[in-house]
TIVO-2410 file (N, C-alpha, C; in nm, 3 decimals):
# residues 175
REC num residu      c1      c2      c3 atome chaine
REC   1      M   2.362   7.440   2.054     N      A
REC   1      M   2.225   7.403   2.079    CA      A
REC   1      M   2.185   7.457   2.215     C      A
REC   2      S   2.067   7.501   2.222     N      A
REC   2      S   2.021   7.556   2.349    CA      A
REC   2      S   1.978   7.444   2.442     C      A
REC   3      T   1.964   7.479   2.567     N      A
REC   3      T   1.921   7.380   2.666    CA      A
REC   3      T   1.780   7.334   2.641     C      A
REC   4      T   1.697   7.415   2.585     N      A
REC   4      T   1.560   7.376   2.557    CA      A
REC   4      T   1.556   7.270   2.448     C      A
REC   5      N   1.637   7.290   2.347     N      A
REC   5      N   1.639   7.192   2.238    CA      A
REC   5      N   1.693   7.058   2.288     C      A
REC   6      R   1.798   7.066   2.373     N      A
REC   6      R   1.852   6.942   2.426    CA      A
REC   6      R   1.750   6.871   2.513     C      A
REC   7      F   1.675   6.950   2.589     N      A
REC   7      F   1.573   6.892   2.676    CA      A
REC   7      F   1.461   6.828   2.593     C      A
REC   8      S   1.413   6.895   2.490     N      A
REC   8      S   1.308   6.837   2.407    CA      A
REC   8      S   1.359   6.717   2.330     C      A
REC   9      L   1.489   6.720   2.292     N      A
REC   9      L   1.547   6.603   2.226    CA      A
REC   9      L   1.553   6.486   2.323     C      A
REC  10      G   1.585   6.513   2.447     N      A
REC  10      G   1.591   6.409   2.549    CA      A
REC  10      G   1.456   6.348   2.574     C      A
REC  11      L   1.351   6.428   2.571     N      A
REC  11      L   1.217   6.374   2.591    CA      A
REC  11      L   1.173   6.286   2.475     C      A
REC  12      S   1.215   6.320   2.356     N      A
REC  12      S   1.174   6.238   2.243    CA      A
REC  12      S   1.242   6.102   2.246     C      A
REC  13      M   1.351   6.089   2.322     N      A
REC  13      M   1.419   5.961   2.333    CA      A
REC  13      M   1.360   5.874   2.444     C      A
REC  14      M   1.257   5.921   2.509     N      A
REC  14      M   1.192   5.846   2.616    CA      A
REC  14      M   1.068   5.779   2.558     C      A
REC  15      N   1.038   5.657   2.604     N      A
REC  15      N   0.916   5.591   2.559    CA      A
REC  15      N   0.799   5.636   2.646     C      A
REC  16      Q   0.683   5.579   2.624     N      A
REC  16      Q   0.564   5.624   2.694    CA      A
REC  16      Q   0.567   5.595   2.844     C      A
REC  17      D   0.652   5.501   2.888     N      A
REC  17      D   0.663   5.470   3.031    CA      A
REC  17      D   0.765   5.558   3.101     C      A
REC  18      G   0.827   5.646   3.030     N      A
REC  18      G   0.926   5.733   3.089    CA      A
REC  18      G   1.064   5.673   3.093     C      A
REC  19      L   1.084   5.557   3.031     N      A
REC  19      L   1.215   5.493   3.027    CA      A
REC  19      L   1.285   5.532   2.897     C      A
REC  20      P   1.417   5.526   2.896     N      A
REC  20      P   1.488   5.562   2.772    CA      A
REC  20      P   1.449   5.466   2.660     C      A
REC  21      A   1.419   5.521   2.546     N      A
REC  21      A   1.382   5.439   2.430    CA      A
REC  21      A   1.506   5.378   2.369     C      A
REC  22      R   1.490   5.265   2.311     N      A
REC  22      R   1.602   5.200   2.243    CA      A
REC  22      R   1.627   5.273   2.112     C      A
REC  23      S   1.747   5.285   2.082     N      A
REC  23      S   1.778   5.354   1.957    CA      A
REC  23      S   1.770   5.253   1.844     C      A
REC  24      V   1.692   5.287   1.747     N      A
REC  24      V   1.674   5.199   1.632    CA      A
REC  24      V   1.719   5.276   1.510     C      A
REC  25      N   1.810   5.219   1.440     N      A
REC  25      N   1.858   5.283   1.318    CA      A
REC  25      N   1.772   5.232   1.204     C      A
REC  26      R   1.681   5.311   1.162     N      A
REC  26      R   1.588   5.267   1.058    CA      A
REC  26      R   1.649   5.274   0.920     C      A
REC  27      G   1.764   5.325   0.906     N      A
REC  27      G   1.827   5.337   0.776    CA      A
REC  27      G   1.897   5.209   0.733     C      A
REC  28      L   1.936   5.123   0.827     N      A
REC  28      L   2.007   5.001   0.792    CA      A
REC  28      L   1.909   4.884   0.774     C      A
REC  29      L   1.933   4.801   0.673     N      A
REC  29      L   1.852   4.681   0.653    CA      A
REC  29      L   1.914   4.565   0.728     C      A
REC  30      R   1.830   4.479   0.779     N      A
REC  30      R   1.875   4.363   0.853    CA      A
REC  30      R   1.920   4.256   0.754     C      A
REC  31      R   2.033   4.188   0.783     N      A
REC  31      R   2.083   4.082   0.696    CA      A
REC  31      R   2.069   3.950   0.769     C      A
REC  32      G   2.040   3.839   0.694     N      A
REC  32      G   2.029   3.707   0.754    CA      A
REC  32      G   1.888   3.677   0.801     C      A
REC  33      V   1.874   3.564   0.869     N      A
REC  33      V   1.744   3.521   0.919    CA      A
REC  33      V   1.756   3.494   1.068     C      A
REC  34      T   1.644   3.503   1.134     N      A
REC  34      T   1.644   3.473   1.277    CA      A
REC  34      T   1.637   3.322   1.296     C      A
REC  35      L   1.666   3.279   1.414     N      A
REC  35      L   1.659   3.137   1.446    CA      A
REC  35      L   1.517   3.084   1.429     C      A
REC  36      L   1.420   3.163   1.470     N      A
REC  36      L   1.280   3.123   1.457    CA      A
REC  36      L   1.242   3.101   1.311     C      A
REC  37      E   1.285   3.190   1.224     N      A
REC  37      E   1.255   3.174   1.081    CA      A
REC  37      E   1.320   3.048   1.026     C      A
REC  38      A   1.444   3.022   1.064     N      A
REC  38      A   1.514   2.902   1.016    CA      A
REC  38      A   1.444   2.774   1.064     C      A
REC  39      V   1.403   2.772   1.191     N      A
REC  39      V   1.334   2.654   1.244    CA      A
REC  39      V   1.200   2.633   1.173     C      A
REC  40      M   1.127   2.740   1.147     N      A
REC  40      M   0.998   2.729   1.077    CA      A
REC  40      M   1.016   2.673   0.937     C      A
REC  41      V   1.119   2.716   0.865     N      A
REC  41      V   1.144   2.664   0.730    CA      A
REC  41      V   1.177   2.515   0.737     C      A
REC  42      I   1.257   2.474   0.834     N      A
REC  42      I   1.293   2.332   0.848    CA      A
REC  42      I   1.170   2.249   0.880     C      A
REC  43      V   1.084   2.297   0.968     N      A
REC  43      V   0.962   2.224   1.004    CA      A
REC  43      V   0.871   2.210   0.883     C      A
REC  44      L   0.853   2.316   0.808     N      A
REC  44      L   0.766   2.311   0.688    CA      A
REC  44      L   0.823   2.217   0.582     C      A
REC  45      L   0.953   2.221   0.560     N      A
REC  45      L   1.014   2.130   0.463    CA      A
REC  45      L   1.002   1.984   0.508     C      A
REC  46      S   1.018   1.959   0.636     N      A
REC  46      S   1.004   1.822   0.688    CA      A
REC  46      S   0.861   1.772   0.670     C      A
REC  47      A   0.763   1.855   0.700     N      A
REC  47      A   0.623   1.816   0.683    CA      A
REC  47      A   0.593   1.789   0.536     C      A
REC  48      A   0.646   1.869   0.447     N      A
REC  48      A   0.625   1.846   0.304    CA      A
REC  48      A   0.690   1.716   0.259     C      A
REC  49      A   0.807   1.685   0.312     N      A
REC  49      A   0.875   1.560   0.275    CA      A
REC  49      A   0.796   1.438   0.322     C      A
REC  50      V   0.744   1.443   0.443     N      A
REC  50      V   0.665   1.332   0.496    CA      A
REC  50      V   0.537   1.315   0.415     C      A
REC  51      A   0.470   1.425   0.386     N      A
REC  51      A   0.345   1.417   0.309    CA      A
REC  51      A   0.370   1.364   0.169     C      A
REC  52      S   0.478   1.407   0.107     N      A
REC  52      S   0.505   1.360  -0.029    CA      A
REC  52      S   0.547   1.214  -0.033     C      A
REC  53      S   0.606   1.163   0.077     N      A
REC  53      S   0.644   1.022   0.077    CA      A
REC  53      S   0.521   0.931   0.070     C      A
REC  54      F   0.409   0.973   0.131     N      A
REC  54      F   0.288   0.895   0.122    CA      A
REC  54      F   0.226   0.905  -0.016     C      A
REC  55      V   0.236   1.021  -0.078     N      A
REC  55      V   0.179   1.041  -0.210    CA      A
REC  55      V   0.260   0.964  -0.314     C      A
REC  56      M   0.392   0.965  -0.300     N      A
REC  56      M   0.479   0.900  -0.399    CA      A
REC  56      M   0.476   0.747  -0.387     C      A
REC  57      D   0.450   0.694  -0.269     N      A
REC  57      D   0.447   0.550  -0.250    CA      A
REC  57      D   0.306   0.499  -0.274     C      A
REC  58      R   0.282   0.446  -0.391     N      A
REC  58      R   0.148   0.402  -0.428    CA      A
REC  58      R   0.104   0.277  -0.353     C      A
REC  59      N   0.199   0.198  -0.307     N      A
REC  59      N   0.165   0.074  -0.237    CA      A
REC  59      N   0.145   0.093  -0.087     C      A
REC  60      W   0.156   0.217  -0.038     N      A
REC  60      W   0.141   0.243   0.105    CA      A
REC  60      W   0.005   0.196   0.155     C      A
REC  61      S  -0.099   0.231   0.085     N      A
REC  61      S  -0.234   0.192   0.127    CA      A
REC  61      S  -0.252   0.041   0.117     C      A
REC  62      A  -0.202  -0.019   0.011     N      A
REC  62      A  -0.213  -0.165  -0.005    CA      A
REC  62      A  -0.137  -0.237   0.105     C      A
REC  63      R  -0.018  -0.187   0.143     N      A
REC  63      R   0.059  -0.251   0.250    CA      A
REC  63      R  -0.016  -0.246   0.381     C      A
REC  64      R  -0.075  -0.133   0.412     N      A
REC  64      R  -0.152  -0.121   0.537    CA      A
REC  64      R  -0.270  -0.217   0.537     C      A
REC  65      H  -0.339  -0.228   0.422     N      A
REC  65      H  -0.456  -0.314   0.413    CA      A
REC  65      H  -0.416  -0.462   0.425     C      A
REC  66      V  -0.312  -0.502   0.354     N      A
REC  66      V  -0.266  -0.641   0.359    CA      A
REC  66      V  -0.215  -0.674   0.499     C      A
REC  67      D  -0.146  -0.581   0.562     N      A
REC  67      D  -0.099  -0.600   0.699    CA      A
REC  67      D  -0.216  -0.626   0.794     C      A
REC  68      A  -0.321  -0.546   0.781     N      A
REC  68      A  -0.439  -0.561   0.868    CA      A
REC  68      A  -0.511  -0.693   0.843     C      A
REC  69      I  -0.530  -0.730   0.717     N      A
REC  69      I  -0.601  -0.856   0.686    CA      A
REC  69      I  -0.517  -0.976   0.730     C      A
REC  70      T  -0.385  -0.970   0.710     N      A
REC  70      T  -0.298  -1.080   0.754    CA      A
REC  70      T  -0.308  -1.101   0.905     C      A
REC  71      K  -0.303  -0.992   0.980     N      A
REC  71      K  -0.317  -1.002   1.126    CA      A
REC  71      K  -0.455  -1.053   1.164     C      A
REC  72      H  -0.557  -1.011   1.091     N      A
REC  72      H  -0.694  -1.054   1.121    CA      A
REC  72      H  -0.711  -1.204   1.098     C      A
REC  73      V  -0.659  -1.254   0.986     N      A
REC  73      V  -0.670  -1.398   0.957    CA      A
REC  73      V  -0.590  -1.479   1.059     C      A
REC  74      A  -0.470  -1.431   1.095     N      A
REC  74      A  -0.390  -1.502   1.197    CA      A
REC  74      A  -0.461  -1.503   1.331     C      A
REC  75      A  -0.524  -1.392   1.367     N      A
REC  75      A  -0.599  -1.388   1.493    CA      A
REC  75      A  -0.719  -1.482   1.489     C      A
REC  76      T  -0.782  -1.494   1.374     N      A
REC  76      T  -0.895  -1.586   1.359    CA      A
REC  76      T  -0.849  -1.731   1.375     C      A
REC  77      L  -0.735  -1.766   1.315     N      A
REC  77      L  -0.682  -1.902   1.329    CA      A
REC  77      L  -0.642  -1.930   1.475     C      A
REC  78      N  -0.582  -1.833   1.541     N      A
REC  78      N  -0.547  -1.849   1.683    CA      A
REC  78      N  -0.672  -1.866   1.769     C      A
REC  79      M  -0.776  -1.790   1.737     N      A
REC  79      M  -0.902  -1.802   1.810    CA      A
REC  79      M  -0.963  -1.942   1.789     C      A
REC  80      A  -0.955  -1.994   1.668     N      A
REC  80      A  -1.008  -2.128   1.641    CA      A
REC  80      A  -0.931  -2.233   1.721     C      A
REC  81      R  -0.799  -2.218   1.728     N      A
REC  81      R  -0.716  -2.312   1.805    CA      A
REC  81      R  -0.752  -2.307   1.954     C      A
REC  82      R  -0.767  -2.185   2.009     N      A
REC  82      R  -0.804  -2.172   2.151    CA      A
REC  82      R  -0.944  -2.226   2.178     C      A
REC  83      T  -1.035  -2.204   2.085     N      A
REC  83      T  -1.172  -2.254   2.101    CA      A
REC  83      T  -1.174  -2.406   2.102     C      A
REC  84      A  -1.093  -2.468   2.017     N      A
REC  84      A  -1.085  -2.615   2.014    CA      A
REC  84      A  -1.040  -2.670   2.149     C      A
REC  85      V  -0.941  -2.605   2.209     N      A
REC  85      V  -0.890  -2.650   2.339    CA      A
REC  85      V  -0.993  -2.623   2.449     C      A
REC  86      M  -1.050  -2.504   2.448     N      A
REC  86      M  -1.141  -2.465   2.555    CA      A
REC  86      M  -1.270  -2.547   2.554     C      A
REC  87      N  -1.325  -2.576   2.437     N      A
REC  87      N  -1.452  -2.649   2.428    CA      A
REC  87      N  -1.435  -2.798   2.403     C      A
REC  88      Q  -1.311  -2.844   2.397     N      A
REC  88      Q  -1.282  -2.986   2.375    CA      A
REC  88      Q  -1.357  -3.042   2.254     C      A
REC  89      A  -1.347  -2.967   2.143     N      A
REC  89      A  -1.411  -3.009   2.018    CA      A
REC  89      A  -1.326  -2.959   1.902     C      A
REC  90      D  -1.324  -3.033   1.793     N      A
REC  90      D  -1.250  -2.990   1.675    CA      A
REC  90      D  -1.311  -2.862   1.618     C      A
REC  91      V  -1.224  -2.777   1.565     N      A
REC  91      V  -1.268  -2.654   1.498    CA      A
REC  91      V  -1.202  -2.652   1.361     C      A
REC  92      I  -1.284  -2.636   1.258     N      A
REC  92      I  -1.236  -2.635   1.120    CA      A
REC  92      I  -1.248  -2.493   1.064     C      A
REC  93      V  -1.138  -2.444   1.006     N      A
REC  93      V  -1.138  -2.313   0.940    CA      A
REC  93      V  -1.119  -2.338   0.791     C      A
REC  94      T  -1.215  -2.289   0.712     N      A
REC  94      T  -1.213  -2.309   0.567    CA      A
REC  94      T  -1.206  -2.174   0.498     C      A
REC  95      R  -1.116  -2.163   0.401     N      A
REC  95      R  -1.108  -2.043   0.318    CA      A
REC  95      R  -1.197  -2.064   0.198     C      A
REC  96      D  -1.287  -1.969   0.175     N      A
REC  96      D  -1.384  -1.982   0.066    CA      A
REC  96      D  -1.399  -1.848  -0.003     C      A
REC  97      R  -1.477  -1.847  -0.108     N      A
REC  97      R  -1.501  -1.725  -0.185    CA      A
REC  97      R  -1.650  -1.717  -0.215     C      A
REC  98      D  -1.707  -1.597  -0.192     N      A
REC  98      D  -1.846  -1.576  -0.231    CA      A
REC  98      D  -1.853  -1.447  -0.313     C      A
REC  99      S  -1.972  -1.396  -0.335     N      A
REC  99      S  -1.987  -1.279  -0.422    CA      A
REC  99      S  -1.922  -1.154  -0.365     C      A
REC 100      S  -1.904  -1.147  -0.233     N      A
REC 100      S  -1.842  -1.028  -0.172    CA      A
REC 100      S  -1.691  -1.039  -0.158     C      A
REC 101      G  -1.633  -1.151  -0.193     N      A
REC 101      G  -1.488  -1.170  -0.184    CA      A
REC 101      G  -1.453  -1.291  -0.100     C      A
REC 102      D  -1.331  -1.294  -0.050     N      A
REC 102      D  -1.285  -1.406   0.033    CA      A
REC 102      D  -1.353  -1.404   0.169     C      A
REC 103      V  -1.384  -1.524   0.219     N      A
REC 103      V  -1.444  -1.539   0.352    CA      A
REC 103      V  -1.377  -1.656   0.424     C      A
REC 104      L  -1.381  -1.651   0.555     N      A
REC 104      L  -1.339  -1.764   0.637    CA      A
REC 104      L  -1.463  -1.824   0.700     C      A
REC 105      V  -1.479  -1.955   0.687     N      A
REC 105      V  -1.590  -2.026   0.749    CA      A
REC 105      V  -1.532  -2.104   0.865     C      A
REC 106      I  -1.579  -2.073   0.985     N      A
REC 106      I  -1.531  -2.141   1.106    CA      A
REC 106      I  -1.642  -2.234   1.154     C      A
REC 107      T  -1.611  -2.363   1.158     N      A
REC 107      T  -1.708  -2.463   1.202    CA      A
REC 107      T  -1.657  -2.526   1.330     C      A
REC 108      E  -1.731  -2.504   1.436     N      A
REC 108      E  -1.697  -2.565   1.565    CA      A
REC 108      E  -1.782  -2.691   1.576     C      A
REC 109      M  -1.716  -2.805   1.578     N      A
REC 109      M  -1.787  -2.933   1.585    CA      A
REC 109      M  -1.854  -2.949   1.721     C      A
REC 110      A  -1.956  -3.034   1.725     N      A
REC 110      A  -2.026  -3.060   1.851    CA      A
REC 110      A  -1.931  -3.128   1.948     C      A
REC 111      G  -1.937  -3.086   2.073     N      A
REC 111      G  -1.850  -3.142   2.175    CA      A
REC 111      G  -1.926  -3.157   2.305     C      A
REC 112      P  -1.856  -3.181   2.414     N      A
REC 112      P  -1.924  -3.202   2.542    CA      A
REC 112      P  -1.989  -3.075   2.598     C      A
REC 113      F  -1.949  -2.959   2.549     N      A
REC 113      F  -2.000  -2.834   2.605    CA      A
REC 113      F  -2.096  -2.759   2.513     C      A
REC 114      R  -2.092  -2.786   2.383     N      A
REC 114      R  -2.172  -2.709   2.286    CA      A
REC 114      R  -2.217  -2.796   2.171     C      A
REC 115      D  -2.322  -2.747   2.106     N      A
REC 115      D  -2.364  -2.807   1.979    CA      A
REC 115      D  -2.276  -2.749   1.868     C      A
REC 116      E  -2.290  -2.804   1.749     N      A
REC 116      E  -2.211  -2.753   1.636    CA      A
REC 116      E  -2.251  -2.609   1.605     C      A
REC 117      Q  -2.150  -2.527   1.579     N      A
REC 117      Q  -2.173  -2.386   1.544    CA      A
REC 117      Q  -2.091  -2.351   1.421     C      A
REC 118      K  -2.145  -2.260   1.341     N      A
REC 118      K  -2.077  -2.218   1.220    CA      A
REC 118      K  -2.076  -2.066   1.215     C      A
REC 119      R  -1.960  -2.008   1.185     N      A
REC 119      R  -1.947  -1.863   1.173    CA      A
REC 119      R  -1.885  -1.830   1.038     C      A
REC 120      L  -1.923  -1.716   0.984     N      A
REC 120      L  -1.872  -1.669   0.856    CA      A
REC 120      L  -1.804  -1.534   0.879     C      A
REC 121      I  -1.678  -1.522   0.838     N      A
REC 121      I  -1.605  -1.396   0.855    CA      A
REC 121      I  -1.564  -1.344   0.719     C      A
REC 122      P  -1.629  -1.238   0.671     N      A
REC 122      P  -1.591  -1.181   0.541    CA      A
REC 122      P  -1.458  -1.105   0.551     C      A
REC 123      L  -1.376  -1.115   0.448     N      A
REC 123      L  -1.246  -1.050   0.447    CA      A
REC 123      L  -1.237  -0.937   0.345     C      A
REC 124      G  -1.343  -0.914   0.270     N      A
REC 124      G  -1.344  -0.804   0.174    CA      A
REC 124      G  -1.309  -0.849   0.033     C      A
REC 125      S  -1.337  -0.762  -0.061     N      A
REC 125      S  -1.317  -0.796  -0.201    CA      A
REC 125      S  -1.184  -0.748  -0.257     C      A
REC 126      E  -1.112  -0.661  -0.185     N      A
REC 126      E  -0.989  -0.604  -0.238    CA      A
REC 126      E  -0.870  -0.698  -0.226     C      A
REC 127      T  -0.870  -0.784  -0.128     N      A
REC 127      T  -0.756  -0.873  -0.108    CA      A
REC 127      T  -0.789  -1.015  -0.153     C      A
REC 128      R  -0.685  -1.086  -0.187     N      A
REC 128      R  -0.698  -1.227  -0.226    CA      A
REC 128      R  -0.617  -1.312  -0.130     C      A
REC 129      I  -0.674  -1.427  -0.095     N      A
REC 129      I  -0.601  -1.523  -0.012    CA      A
REC 129      I  -0.582  -1.648  -0.096     C      A
REC 130      A  -0.459  -1.688  -0.110     N      A
REC 130      A  -0.427  -1.807  -0.188    CA      A
REC 130      A  -0.336  -1.897  -0.106     C      A
REC 131      G  -0.319  -2.019  -0.152     N      A
REC 131      G  -0.232  -2.113  -0.083    CA      A
REC 131      G  -0.305  -2.241  -0.053     C      A
REC 132      S  -0.232  -2.331   0.007     N      A
REC 132      S  -0.295  -2.459   0.037    CA      A
REC 132      S  -0.261  -2.497   0.180     C      A
REC 133      P  -0.341  -2.575   0.240     N      A
REC 133      P  -0.472  -2.624   0.196    CA      A
REC 133      P  -0.578  -2.515   0.214     C      A
REC 134      T  -0.698  -2.543   0.165     N      A
REC 134      T  -0.806  -2.444   0.181    CA      A
REC 134      T  -0.874  -2.457   0.316     C      A
REC 135      D  -0.845  -2.563   0.390     N      A
REC 135      D  -0.904  -2.576   0.524    CA      A
REC 135      D  -0.803  -2.639   0.619     C      A
REC 136      I  -0.827  -2.617   0.747     N      A
REC 136      I  -0.741  -2.672   0.851    CA      A
REC 136      I  -0.828  -2.706   0.971     C      A
REC 137      R  -0.794  -2.814   1.039     N      A
REC 137      R  -0.870  -2.859   1.155    CA      A
REC 137      R  -0.780  -2.853   1.278     C      A
REC 138      F  -0.828  -2.779   1.381     N      A
REC 138      F  -0.758  -2.773   1.509    CA      A
REC 138      F  -0.825  -2.871   1.604     C      A
REC 139      S  -0.742  -2.949   1.675     N      A
REC 139      S  -0.796  -3.050   1.767    CA      A
REC 139      S  -0.798  -2.996   1.910     C      A
REC 140      P  -0.867  -3.065   2.000     N      A
REC 140      P  -0.867  -3.023   2.141    CA      A
REC 140      P  -0.729  -3.027   2.206     C      A
REC 141      M  -0.633  -3.091   2.142     N      A
REC 141      M  -0.495  -3.097   2.194    CA      A
REC 141      M  -0.411  -2.981   2.142     C      A
REC 142      A  -0.474  -2.882   2.076     N      A
REC 142      A  -0.409  -2.761   2.022    CA      A
REC 142      A  -0.319  -2.788   1.903     C      A
REC 143      T  -0.337  -2.901   1.838     N      A
REC 143      T  -0.259  -2.931   1.719    CA      A
REC 143      T  -0.345  -2.911   1.595     C      A
REC 144      A  -0.278  -2.901   1.481     N      A
REC 144      A  -0.349  -2.889   1.354    CA      A
REC 144      A  -0.332  -3.018   1.277     C      A
REC 145      D  -0.428  -3.048   1.189     N      A
REC 145      D  -0.420  -3.174   1.115    CA      A
REC 145      D  -0.321  -3.168   1.000     C      A
REC 146      R  -0.275  -3.051   0.962     N      A
REC 146      R  -0.179  -3.037   0.852    CA      A
REC 146      R  -0.113  -2.899   0.859     C      A
REC 147      A  -0.005  -2.885   0.784     N      A
REC 147      A   0.061  -2.755   0.774    CA      A
REC 147      A  -0.022  -2.665   0.683     C      A
REC 148      L  -0.014  -2.537   0.707     N      A
REC 148      L  -0.090  -2.443   0.627    CA      A
REC 148      L   0.001  -2.327   0.589     C      A
REC 149      R  -0.011  -2.280   0.465     N      A
REC 149      R   0.061  -2.160   0.420    CA      A
REC 149      R  -0.032  -2.085   0.327     C      A
REC 150      W  -0.082  -1.972   0.377     N      A
REC 150      W  -0.169  -1.886   0.297    CA      A
REC 150      W  -0.096  -1.756   0.269     C      A
REC 151      T  -0.122  -1.701   0.151     N      A
REC 151      T  -0.065  -1.572   0.111    CA      A
REC 151      T  -0.179  -1.473   0.093     C      A
REC 152      V  -0.172  -1.363   0.165     N      A
REC 152      V  -0.270  -1.254   0.154    CA      A
REC 152      V  -0.207  -1.149   0.063     C      A
REC 153      S  -0.276  -1.110  -0.046     N      A
REC 153      S  -0.215  -1.016  -0.139    CA      A
REC 153      S  -0.316  -0.914  -0.191     C      A
REC 154      Q  -0.261  -0.800  -0.225     N      A
REC 154      Q  -0.335  -0.694  -0.293    CA      A
REC 154      Q  -0.233  -0.620  -0.379     C      A
REC 155      S  -0.260  -0.607  -0.506     N      A
REC 155      S  -0.169  -0.552  -0.606    CA      A
REC 155      S  -0.034  -0.625  -0.594     C      A
REC 156      T   0.074  -0.555  -0.563     N      A
REC 156      T   0.205  -0.622  -0.556    CA      A
REC 156      T   0.250  -0.649  -0.413     C      A
REC 157      T   0.164  -0.627  -0.316     N      A
REC 157      T   0.199  -0.644  -0.175    CA      A
REC 157      T   0.140  -0.773  -0.122     C      A
REC 158      S   0.219  -0.847  -0.044     N      A
REC 158      S   0.165  -0.972   0.011    CA      A
REC 158      S   0.221  -0.998   0.151     C      A
REC 159      G   0.141  -1.071   0.228     N      A
REC 159      G   0.180  -1.118   0.360    CA      A
REC 159      G   0.155  -1.269   0.366     C      A
REC 160      Q   0.215  -1.337   0.461     N      A
REC 160      Q   0.198  -1.482   0.471    CA      A
REC 160      Q   0.152  -1.523   0.610     C      A
REC 161      I   0.075  -1.632   0.612     N      A
REC 161      I   0.029  -1.693   0.736    CA      A
REC 161      I   0.068  -1.840   0.729     C      A
REC 162      M   0.134  -1.889   0.833     N      A
REC 162      M   0.175  -2.029   0.838    CA      A
REC 162      M   0.125  -2.092   0.967     C      A
REC 163      V   0.088  -2.221   0.959     N      A
REC 163      V   0.048  -2.297   1.077    CA      A
REC 163      V   0.134  -2.422   1.082     C      A
REC 164      E   0.197  -2.443   1.195     N      A
REC 164      E   0.279  -2.562   1.219    CA      A
REC 164      E   0.186  -2.673   1.269     C      A
REC 165      P   0.184  -2.789   1.205     N      A
REC 165      P   0.085  -2.892   1.241    CA      A
REC 165      P   0.106  -2.955   1.379     C      A
REC 166      T   0.230  -2.977   1.421     N      A
REC 166      T   0.250  -3.049   1.547    CA      A
REC 166      T   0.216  -2.964   1.669     C      A
REC 167      T   0.235  -2.832   1.658     N      A
REC 167      T   0.206  -2.745   1.772    CA      A
REC 167      T   0.081  -2.660   1.750     C      A
REC 168      G   0.038  -2.648   1.626     N      A
REC 168      G  -0.076  -2.562   1.594    CA      A
REC 168      G  -0.041  -2.414   1.601     C      A
REC 169      L   0.087  -2.383   1.611     N      A
REC 169      L   0.133  -2.245   1.625    CA      A
REC 169      L   0.110  -2.169   1.494     C      A
REC 170      V   0.049  -2.050   1.505     N      A
REC 170      V   0.021  -1.965   1.390    CA      A
REC 170      V   0.125  -1.854   1.386     C      A
REC 171      T   0.194  -1.840   1.273     N      A
REC 171      T   0.292  -1.732   1.256    CA      A
REC 171      T   0.258  -1.653   1.131     C      A
REC 172      T   0.307  -1.529   1.128     N      A
REC 172      T   0.282  -1.442   1.013    CA      A
REC 172      T   0.413  -1.382   0.964     C      A
REC 173      R   0.413  -1.347   0.837     N      A
REC 173      R   0.520  -1.267   0.778    CA      A
REC 173      R   0.449  -1.149   0.714     C      A
REC 174      L   0.466  -1.032   0.775     N      A
REC 174      L   0.393  -0.913   0.731    CA      A
REC 174      L   0.466  -0.841   0.620     C      A
REC 175      P   0.390  -0.768   0.538     N      A
REC 175      P   0.454  -0.695   0.425    CA      A
REC 175      P   0.543  -0.583   0.475     C      A
***
């Protein structure tokens, strides 16, 4: 080979910046996968598994709804107990049903600080609240007049709310 050919061959091995180009053998096929490709496949499969778990579990939505309503009713009973203590007047919470579904009726009896007040809290038509008694009275001493056990349910999912009469303590058992 002549020196000219070697020189022109040498120039073709240089990249546009004047540095030696990497030799790439275009005849060989690459085998295997890169780490990035493997990680991407794992991430996509994980996302598909998580998404399908929500689709396959039909009670997922019902559990979330019952959980929220159970916490809401427990918070309402706790608020009634605190109001009885703060305003030094009995507060009665009654579970009732109207055309829109279950409702809680909160009646704050007249006391030294306020006149009688009544509030209505709708709970929606999708859930059912069952159990006994249908009403409970919280006294200014933070006690309840009786024990209470209500079950909040939708389809096959249920949560429970309990009130201890001597302390007036409200507890829940979530789905």
